ZAMARFI-307637 format. One line per field, with one value per residue (C-alpha): x, y, z; residue in one letter. Coordinates in Angstrom, 3 decimals, padded with zeros to 6 digits. Layout:
# residues N
u: [X, ...]
v: [Y, ...]
w: [Z, ...]
rest: [A, ...]
This chain:
# residues 488
u: [000.000, 001.070, 002.847, 001.700, 005.053, 005.148, 002.205, 001.171, 002.070, -000.080, -003.644, -005.841, -009.119, -011.780, -011.675, -014.986, -013.241, -010.925, -013.587, -011.125, -009.120, -005.917, -003.056, -003.545, -000.680, -001.223, -000.504, 001.559, 003.371, 001.869, -001.225, -004.706, -007.123, -010.735, -013.868, -017.339, -020.592, -022.588, -026.313, -028.767, -030.046, -033.767, -035.183, -034.164, -031.445, -032.488, -030.731, -029.451, -027.414, -026.063, -024.964, -022.803, -021.440, -020.465, -018.840, -016.524, -015.940, -014.508, -012.354, -011.041, -010.359, -008.561, -006.220, -005.486, -004.821, -002.392, -000.391, -001.801, -002.726, -006.202, -007.878, -011.544, -013.814, -017.584, -019.783, -023.184, -025.613, -027.772, -028.786, -029.207, -030.425, -033.749, -036.576, -035.917, -032.208, -033.075, -032.417, -036.077, -038.448, -038.227, -035.129, -035.529, -034.568, -036.744, -039.696, -039.204, -038.814, -042.197, -043.750, -042.370, -042.708, -039.021, -036.185, -034.207, -031.119, -033.192, -034.163, -030.568, -029.269, -032.050, -031.400, -027.626, -027.459, -029.970, -027.686, -024.630, -026.436, -027.250, -023.628, -022.352, -024.716, -023.293, -019.746, -018.805, -015.747, -016.395, -014.994, -011.815, -013.824, -017.605, -017.912, -021.350, -022.443, -023.769, -020.376, -018.583, -020.586, -017.484, -015.501, -018.363, -018.770, -015.003, -015.065, -018.049, -016.199, -013.228, -015.546, -017.120, -013.685, -012.547, -015.666, -017.260, -020.192, -022.614, -025.049, -028.704, -031.468, -029.508, -028.594, -025.318, -025.101, -022.252, -021.966, -021.616, -020.828, -017.749, -016.261, -015.825, -014.861, -018.316, -019.589, -016.214, -016.929, -020.295, -019.348, -022.213, -021.539, -023.140, -024.984, -026.489, -027.962, -031.623, -032.606, -034.488, -033.198, -034.062, -035.705, -037.972, -036.248, -035.642, -035.754, -032.789, -030.371, -028.416, -028.770, -031.198, -028.266, -026.480, -026.672, -026.984, -023.951, -025.870, -029.629, -031.441, -033.545, -037.144, -039.035, -040.377, -037.064, -035.841, -032.216, -030.284, -026.877, -025.479, -023.383, -022.018, -025.199, -027.699, -029.159, -029.369, -028.056, -025.563, -026.486, -026.226, -023.053, -020.735, -020.332, -018.492, -016.001, -015.248, -015.026, -013.041, -010.431, -010.246, -009.649, -007.848, -006.050, -005.666, -005.288, -006.498, -006.673, -010.204, -013.721, -016.492, -020.261, -023.289, -023.584, -026.691, -024.490, -022.215, -024.403, -025.104, -023.608, -020.092, -019.920, -020.737, -018.165, -015.405, -016.441, -016.622, -013.233, -011.279, -012.821, -011.704, -008.144, -007.949, -006.721, -009.494, -009.908, -007.524, -009.670, -013.457, -015.179, -018.915, -020.937, -023.887, -027.442, -029.555, -032.747, -036.098, -037.832, -035.370, -036.030, -033.582, -034.350, -034.948, -037.055, -038.461, -039.812, -041.269, -039.854, -037.214, -036.704, -035.032, -031.858, -033.498, -036.368, -033.982, -031.892, -035.005, -035.476, -031.915, -028.568, -026.511, -023.647, -025.945, -026.953, -023.316, -022.458, -025.207, -023.750, -020.121, -021.097, -021.598, -019.013, -019.410, -019.855, -022.562, -026.287, -027.418, -030.958, -032.834, -035.197, -036.144, -034.345, -031.173, -031.281, -031.885, -028.884, -026.767, -027.843, -026.856, -023.551, -022.613, -023.555, -021.145, -018.254, -019.196, -019.471, -016.056, -014.483, -016.157, -015.283, -011.623, -011.743, -013.387, -010.721, -007.945, -008.789, -007.460, -005.391, -002.046, 001.144, 002.623, 001.103, 000.361, 002.644, 000.261, -002.702, -000.550, 000.255, -003.445, -004.235, -001.506, -002.829, -006.291, -004.782, -002.870, -005.962, -008.020, -005.462, -005.131, -008.920, -008.919, -006.022, -008.096, -010.615, -011.699, -013.337, -015.275, -017.247, -013.978, -012.560, -015.615, -015.163, -011.638, -013.055, -015.391, -012.390, -010.574, -013.692, -013.937, -010.298, -010.487, -013.784, -012.349, -009.207, -011.141, -013.505, -010.683, -008.539, -006.907, -005.193, -002.158, -002.465, -000.147, -002.216, -005.498, -004.147, -003.041, -006.523, -008.252, -006.049, -006.821, -010.582, -010.341, -007.999, -009.505, -013.155, -013.146, -010.678, -011.049, -014.646, -015.933, -017.640, -017.685, -018.579, -021.215, -023.739, -023.407, -025.872, -024.224, -024.456, -028.144, -028.806, -026.723, -028.838, -031.963, -030.319, -029.264, -032.784, -034.276, -031.741, -032.370, -036.082, -035.271, -032.940, -035.597, -038.160, -035.798, -035.206, -038.944, -039.448, -036.795, -038.713, -042.054, -040.481, -038.960, -035.462, -034.278, -030.586, -030.554, -032.566, -030.130, -027.136, -028.530, -029.146, -025.637, -024.053, -025.857, -024.785, -021.192, -021.346, -023.118, -026.772, -029.218, -032.472, -035.362, -038.514, -041.560, -045.335, -045.322, -042.664, -038.860, -036.995, -033.346, -031.061, -027.375]
v: [000.000, 003.632, 005.128, 008.530, 010.214, 009.087, 010.597, 008.465, 010.116, 007.858, 009.027, 009.558, 011.493, 012.580, 016.340, 017.731, 020.742, 018.603, 015.919, 013.104, 011.266, 013.105, 012.630, 014.469, 016.874, 018.912, 022.625, 021.994, 018.627, 016.338, 018.522, 018.546, 021.472, 020.412, 022.541, 020.983, 022.821, 022.046, 022.212, 025.076, 024.543, 025.184, 021.654, 018.099, 016.615, 013.855, 010.784, 012.746, 014.849, 011.654, 010.501, 013.604, 013.732, 010.042, 010.270, 013.120, 011.769, 008.621, 010.713, 012.674, 009.473, 007.971, 010.946, 010.604, 006.878, 007.667, 009.924, 013.403, 016.057, 017.244, 020.561, 019.914, 022.969, 022.541, 025.625, 026.120, 028.289, 030.178, 033.156, 034.115, 030.798, 031.782, 029.532, 027.695, 028.673, 031.961, 035.667, 036.254, 034.902, 034.229, 033.222, 029.532, 030.046, 033.147, 031.283, 028.350, 030.817, 032.335, 028.879, 027.674, 031.103, 031.177, 033.620, 032.810, 031.979, 029.620, 027.782, 027.713, 026.405, 023.858, 022.259, 022.688, 020.552, 018.111, 017.787, 017.279, 014.541, 012.765, 013.031, 011.647, 008.669, 007.929, 008.124, 011.140, 012.985, 016.552, 019.194, 020.993, 024.216, 024.714, 028.383, 029.985, 032.512, 034.913, 034.918, 036.081, 039.059, 041.291, 038.917, 038.656, 042.440, 042.825, 040.322, 042.102, 045.419, 043.857, 042.698, 046.137, 047.775, 045.410, 046.037, 042.609, 043.641, 046.548, 048.053, 048.421, 049.506, 048.598, 045.144, 044.081, 041.668, 039.836, 040.854, 037.468, 039.054, 040.671, 037.241, 035.073, 031.999, 031.835, 028.337, 026.575, 024.084, 022.910, 023.326, 025.758, 028.628, 031.855, 032.432, 028.944, 029.647, 030.555, 034.016, 033.782, 030.308, 029.436, 032.792, 035.462, 038.284, 041.181, 044.801, 045.812, 043.462, 044.269, 040.650, 038.061, 035.654, 037.970, 036.648, 038.359, 039.047, 041.239, 041.689, 044.771, 043.889, 044.944, 046.221, 042.856, 041.002, 039.953, 039.024, 042.157, 043.764, 047.242, 047.490, 050.186, 049.678, 049.895, 047.262, 043.819, 040.276, 038.261, 036.193, 032.422, 031.938, 034.557, 032.892, 029.847, 031.887, 034.125, 031.416, 028.866, 031.497, 032.656, 029.233, 027.358, 030.133, 030.810, 027.820, 025.353, 021.705, 020.300, 021.719, 019.157, 018.986, 017.385, 017.179, 019.371, 022.255, 022.222, 024.866, 027.546, 027.465, 026.194, 028.006, 031.243, 030.533, 030.198, 033.377, 035.427, 034.334, 034.443, 037.690, 039.268, 038.134, 035.065, 031.636, 029.237, 025.454, 023.312, 020.142, 019.849, 016.695, 015.964, 013.107, 011.777, 011.698, 009.353, 008.201, 006.734, 004.918, 006.474, 010.082, 012.276, 012.523, 016.168, 018.306, 020.229, 017.000, 015.893, 012.380, 012.642, 010.568, 012.231, 010.736, 010.542, 008.486, 006.114, 005.684, 004.845, 001.810, 000.808, 000.403, 003.526, 001.316, -000.498, 002.892, 003.869, 000.490, 000.998, 004.393, 003.262, 000.198, 002.399, 004.749, 008.394, 009.328, 006.677, 006.963, 005.133, 003.742, 003.884, 000.956, -001.695, -004.296, -002.191, -001.914, -005.628, -006.383, -003.876, -005.391, -008.881, -007.703, -005.696, -008.610, -010.872, -008.486, -007.788, -011.478, -012.115, -009.330, -010.367, -013.998, -013.052, -010.995, -013.839, -016.326, -014.054, -014.971, -018.536, -018.358, -020.187, -018.184, -017.754, -017.180, -018.653, -017.417, -018.350, -016.688, -013.638, -013.401, -013.464, -010.767, -008.517, -009.166, -007.932, -004.870, -003.942, -004.455, -002.249, 000.551, 000.277, 000.663, 003.757, 005.319, 004.974, 007.785, 006.357, 003.248, 002.126, -000.720, -002.394, -001.691, -003.302, -006.315, -006.791, -006.850, -009.661, -011.477, -011.059, -012.232, -015.367, -016.328, -015.810, -017.681, -020.657, -020.683, -020.461, -023.234, -025.678, -025.182, -022.885, -019.769, -018.249, -015.056, -012.999, -013.798, -013.083, -009.733, -008.938, -009.747, -007.800, -004.761, -004.957, -004.955, -002.176, 000.010, -000.438, -001.008, 001.117, 003.996, 004.429, 003.428, 004.466, 001.128, -001.041, 001.877, 001.478, -001.318, -003.653, -005.897, -008.874, -007.216, -006.441, -010.109, -011.062, -008.704, -010.571, -013.872, -012.478, -011.226, -014.638, -016.424, -014.015, -014.738, -018.444, -017.665, -015.550, -018.304, -020.829, -018.503, -018.001, -021.793, -022.047, -019.516, -021.231, -024.496, -022.691, -023.410, -020.025, -020.908, -021.867, -018.763, -016.504, -018.256, -017.609, -013.959, -013.536, -015.194, -012.744, -009.837, -010.993, -010.360, -007.016, -008.096, -006.948, -008.825, -006.882, -008.522, -006.378, -006.758, -007.632, -010.285, -010.311, -007.886, -007.605, -004.802, -004.343]
w: [000.000, -000.557, 002.420, 003.772, 002.988, -000.628, -002.563, -005.516, -008.821, -011.024, -010.351, -013.409, -013.253, -015.712, -016.226, -017.460, -018.973, -021.125, -021.656, -021.079, -018.455, -017.570, -015.100, -011.829, -011.092, -007.906, -007.713, -004.576, -004.423, -001.805, -001.298, -002.826, -002.632, -003.267, -003.409, -003.442, -004.056, -000.931, -000.181, -000.044, 003.497, 003.197, 003.626, 004.446, 002.257, -000.158, -001.481, -004.495, -002.072, -000.517, -003.972, -004.447, -000.920, -000.841, -004.280, -003.342, 000.161, -001.453, -003.814, -000.835, 001.106, -001.890, -002.156, 001.568, 001.135, -001.682, 000.622, -000.020, 002.520, 001.505, 002.248, 001.535, 001.357, 000.975, 001.016, 002.597, 000.615, 003.094, 000.937, -002.716, -004.184, -005.737, -006.856, -010.164, -009.954, -011.659, -011.046, -010.189, -007.589, -003.871, -001.964, -001.107, 002.540, 002.982, 001.486, 003.907, 006.810, 006.019, 005.702, 009.054, 010.735, 011.606, 011.087, 007.907, 009.959, 012.101, 008.923, 007.692, 011.023, 011.384, 008.008, 008.187, 011.337, 009.879, 006.855, 009.055, 011.012, 007.747, 006.629, 009.931, 009.659, 006.190, 007.600, 005.489, 006.770, 007.842, 005.474, 006.465, 006.082, 005.746, 004.679, 004.581, 001.983, 004.628, 006.359, 003.209, 001.957, 002.060, -000.176, -002.648, -002.883, -003.426, -006.307, -007.896, -007.681, -009.494, -012.291, -012.663, -012.745, -015.508, -017.579, -017.145, -014.929, -014.746, -012.250, -013.178, -010.813, -007.690, -009.022, -010.645, -013.576, -015.264, -018.928, -020.653, -024.030, -022.498, -021.779, -024.922, -022.850, -021.234, -022.040, -022.294, -019.487, -020.804, -024.468, -025.063, -027.448, -026.330, -029.599, -029.342, -025.908, -026.017, -024.944, -021.669, -020.828, -017.172, -016.557, -017.962, -019.862, -017.475, -018.551, -016.372, -018.175, -021.299, -022.391, -021.057, -020.628, -018.206, -014.638, -011.269, -009.102, -006.673, -006.343, -005.173, -002.133, -002.529, 000.468, 001.608, 001.248, 004.708, 003.971, 002.931, 003.360, 002.553, -000.601, -002.952, -005.033, -002.179, 000.121, -001.413, -001.394, -003.471, -006.482, -006.208, -008.279, -006.789, -003.371, -004.702, -006.716, -003.737, -001.073, -003.082, -003.941, -000.327, 001.209, -001.585, -003.451, -007.144, -009.455, -006.837, -007.797, -008.009, -008.141, -007.771, -007.820, -009.380, -013.157, -012.957, -011.743, -014.785, -016.438, -015.457, -011.946, -012.604, -015.905, -014.080, -011.360, -013.946, -015.787, -012.576, -011.277, -014.534, -015.777, -012.492, -013.247, -010.974, -012.016, -011.035, -010.636, -012.704, -012.773, -012.866, -011.625, -011.771, -010.354, -012.320, -011.090, -009.022, -010.742, -009.766, -012.588, -015.024, -013.915, -012.022, -008.313, -007.374, -005.094, -008.029, -009.565, -006.230, -006.661, -003.979, -000.829, 002.146, 003.560, 006.979, 005.548, 003.768, 006.936, 008.933, 006.677, 005.792, 007.499, 006.651, 005.519, 003.086, 001.655, 001.315, -000.227, -002.819, -003.738, -004.012, -006.050, -009.117, -010.621, -009.666, -013.350, -013.898, -013.254, -010.105, -010.055, -006.741, -006.179, -003.620, -005.733, -005.717, -001.935, -001.516, -003.715, -001.772, 001.550, 000.421, -001.011, 002.048, 004.298, 002.400, 002.941, 006.565, 007.392, 005.865, 007.906, 011.159, 010.487, 010.154, 013.348, 015.283, 014.143, 015.352, 018.945, 018.673, 015.497, 015.443, 015.011, 011.569, 008.165, 004.756, 001.976, -000.842, 000.848, 001.624, -002.080, -002.962, -000.401, -001.818, -005.333, -004.267, -002.553, -005.698, -007.869, -005.529, -005.650, -009.431, -009.731, -007.515, -009.431, -012.612, -012.068, -008.709, -010.162, -007.103, -008.809, -009.763, -006.298, -004.666, -006.948, -005.577, -002.038, -003.087, -004.510, -001.203, 000.624, -001.525, -001.000, 002.761, 003.110, 001.214, 003.359, 006.615, 005.532, 004.781, 007.869, 010.380, 009.039, 010.752, 012.774, 010.555, 007.455, 009.246, 010.409, 006.859, 005.537, 008.318, 007.669, 003.937, 004.620, 007.196, 005.127, 001.670, 002.515, 005.659, 005.286, 001.506, 000.712, 004.145, 004.898, 008.040, 010.348, 013.051, 012.622, 009.665, 007.899, 009.566, 012.991, 012.425, 011.755, 014.814, 016.931, 015.848, 016.806, 020.207, 020.842, 020.085, 022.286, 025.155, 025.026, 025.439, 028.365, 030.086, 029.563, 031.177, 034.127, 034.544, 034.619, 037.354, 039.432, 038.871, 040.049, 043.049, 041.772, 042.986, 043.163, 039.482, 038.614, 040.483, 038.925, 035.468, 036.293, 037.732, 034.706, 032.418, 034.633, 034.252, 030.516, 030.854, 030.575, 033.258, 033.903, 035.419, 036.818, 036.008, 036.237, 032.540, 032.962, 032.840, 030.577, 029.658, 028.637, 028.031]
rest: [M, T, T, P, N, Q, P, D, Q, N, I, I, L, Y, D, T, M, Q, R, Q, K, V, P, F, I, P, T, T, P, G, H, V, G, M, Y, L, C, G, P, T, V, Y, S, D, A, H, L, G, H, A, R, K, E, V, A, F, D, V, I, R, R, A, F, M, H, F, G, Y, A, V, R, Y, V, A, N, I, T, D, V, G, H, L, Q, N, D, S, D, D, G, E, D, K, I, A, K, R, A, A, L, E, R, L, E, P, M, E, V, A, D, K, Y, F, W, S, F, M, D, D, M, A, A, L, N, I, L, R, P, S, I, N, P, R, A, T, G, H, I, T, E, Q, I, A, L, I, E, E, L, I, E, R, G, H, A, Y, E, S, G, G, S, V, Y, F, D, V, R, S, W, P, D, Y, G, K, L, S, G, R, K, L, D, D, Q, D, V, G, T, R, E, A, V, R, G, D, K, R, D, A, R, D, F, A, L, W, K, N, A, E, G, S, H, I, M, R, W, P, S, P, W, G, E, G, F, P, G, W, H, I, E, C, S, A, M, S, L, K, Y, L, G, E, G, F, D, I, H, G, G, G, L, D, L, E, F, P, H, H, E, A, E, I, A, Q, A, E, A, A, G, H, A, F, A, R, Y, W, M, H, N, N, M, L, T, I, G, G, E, K, M, S, K, S, K, G, N, F, T, T, I, A, D, V, L, S, R, H, D, P, M, V, V, R, F, L, L, V, S, S, H, Y, R, S, I, T, E, F, S, D, A, A, F, E, S, A, K, N, G, Y, R, R, L, S, E, S, L, H, G, I, E, R, R, L, G, D, A, P, D, G, G, D, A, E, L, D, R, K, I, E, M, H, V, Q, A, F, E, A, A, M, R, D, D, F, N, T, P, K, A, V, A, T, L, F, G, L, S, G, D, M, N, S, A, L, A, T, G, R, V, G, R, A, T, L, E, R, A, R, D, A, F, R, T, L, G, G, D, V, L, G, L, F, A, G, G, S, A, A, Q, E, D, N, S, E, V, V, G, T, L, M, Q, L, V, L, K, A, R, Q, N, Y, R, L, N, K, Q, Y, A, E, S, D, E, L, R, D, T, L, A, G, V, G, V, T, V, E, D, T, Q, D, G, P, R, W, R, R]
């Protein structure tokens, strides 16, 4: 495996800008700066958000495994994201605040912490920095002023717009030529714009608008796109390594980010990575379509590790279909890996000293195959397949005889490092542990029934001995009016 002090130089990733796989060369040797477009915190996160967050969490973990120090910045949009992603309409957070009769910041905090709870349940590492749009108004205003000074933005009626015709490179990420873009796309044509395709950098706050800040152009609030340009440059610097996000953000959001930063004279992200969508019945899962399932709802019905396993079982650039059948398959697959790992850990207790050279060779072969898959644009389906190969070899060896401690430790470490540290699996309860809990519950009912029979037959010494034995392993028996109960 790669050692922490020797960053791997052979990582290949798919760059959306270049539309091909390219070698990854960091700006600063041994370091990776990553920026991820985070959520707009106005309602509960859905499984589509989990798809994005898990995908880039695995990419981050892989870079760490390959010896890189990673600064991972993921923003929180808590102002400026209007309905339908347009320059008109209500702010999503302000609208939810009115609906729930809360202050906008109460809404933002409520759903921010809900989002963080969901991420923790899915074993997603916390970002190095979680900047909020409302905490960076000064930086956004400064960037807008730079754009005006350079002739790429203009003020109109207290709002400021980016002049897309002043920047010929607008559209280079998505491959859309400006003249091919429909007038009025994604919004109604506004009279205060020079061109309907111009987008808002700063919006004039009308009288009823709650969220507002002073600016050189009057009281208002930032547009949706400007926050990511300003905050990524602040925390990662010019020419930072990787900008990530969902494929649905490629245009107009990421396109606008690039235009804003580069037109202001700043070198921006060097690699662009996008995860594909999650679908239900072939349609993209989204709040606007009303076909979404919240993460909290999914986690109430499925082990979080099964959910994560489902998401890492498909490549981040592939479409993932959400269905009961997909979850059932993921549950069975994750159980197989979990049972292999727990079987290895159980055998360690009485394993003989020494190892098995042939089995060690197979384990190393699977480790190398896993790492090769992750170097190749973070190919998690192929990486998962190597874990099944490792599982099969270990299960066969354990079924035919005793395996030496050194080999078992090597296999355990491979599962824990590759499946755990890189893919983020094997955290908390597992499918195998859930099944074991059901078995324990059934066995405890039989034990309590036996103890009750002892008491009915006035065999109090045997009853007390059974209770004391259970207490010795951390199980307490309580006699209640409804019968005996047990708890750990």
